[in-house]
C-alpha positions in Angstrom: 1.6 -44.5 7.1 2.2 -41.8 4.7 4.2 -38.1 6.3 1.9 -35.4 6.3 2.0 -32.6 4.6 3.6 -29.1 6.4 3.9 -26.4 3.8 3.0 -25.7 0.2 2.3 -22.0 -1.5 0.3 -23.6 -4.2 -2.2 -21.2 -5.7 -1.1 -18.5 -3.2 0.4 -15.8 -5.7 -2.4 -16.1 -8.1 -5.0 -15.3 -5.4 -2.6 -12.5 -4.2 -3.0 -11.4 -7.8 -6.5 -11.5 -8.8 -7.2 -8.2 -7.2 -4.0 -7.1 -7.7 -0.7 -6.4 -5.2 -0.9 -2.6 -4.3 1.3 -0.2 -2.8 0.7 0.3 0.8 -0.8 3.9 0.9 1.4 6.7 2.4 -0.1 9.1 5.3 0.3 12.4 4.0 2.1 13.1 7.8 3.7 10.9 9.7 2.2 8.9 12.4 3.2 9.9 15.8 1.9 6.2 17.6 4.0 4.5 19.7 6.0 7.8 20.7 6.1 8.9 24.0 4.5 12.1 23.8 5.8 15.4 25.4 4.3 18.4 24.4 6.4 19.5 21.2 5.4 16.2 20.0 1.5 16.8 20.7 2.5 20.2 18.2 3.8 18.4 15.6 0.7 17.4 13.8 0.1 21.5 13.3 3.7 21.3 12.5 3.6 19.3 9.7 0.6 20.6 8.5 2.1 24.3 7.8 6.0 22.8 6.6 4.1 21.0 3.9 3.4 24.2 2.4 7.1 25.3 2.2 8.2 21.9 1.0 9.6 20.6 4.0 10.1 17.5 4.9 10.4 15.6 8.7 12.1 12.6 9.1 12.4 10.5 12.1 15.3 9.0 13.5 16.5 7.1 16.1 18.6 9.8 17.3 15.7 12.6 17.1 13.6 14.4 14.2 15.4 15.7 11.6 14.3 18.6 9.3 15.3 18.5 5.1 14.1 20.6 2.3 12.8 18.9 -0.3 
């Protein structure tokens, strides 16, 4: 008896390209999902919106939140 097939990638890239491979959508503001939310983080939603007008960007690092200028 023949061995059963374990894996194939046949036609998968054709299926992926049929509707085009698109870049993931970038969110306007960084998500705070999964972050424990003390009061400053809750207010961060509004902080992002205001700072966007001034050309400021917030960067999440494991050590904390950093403000950088564009």
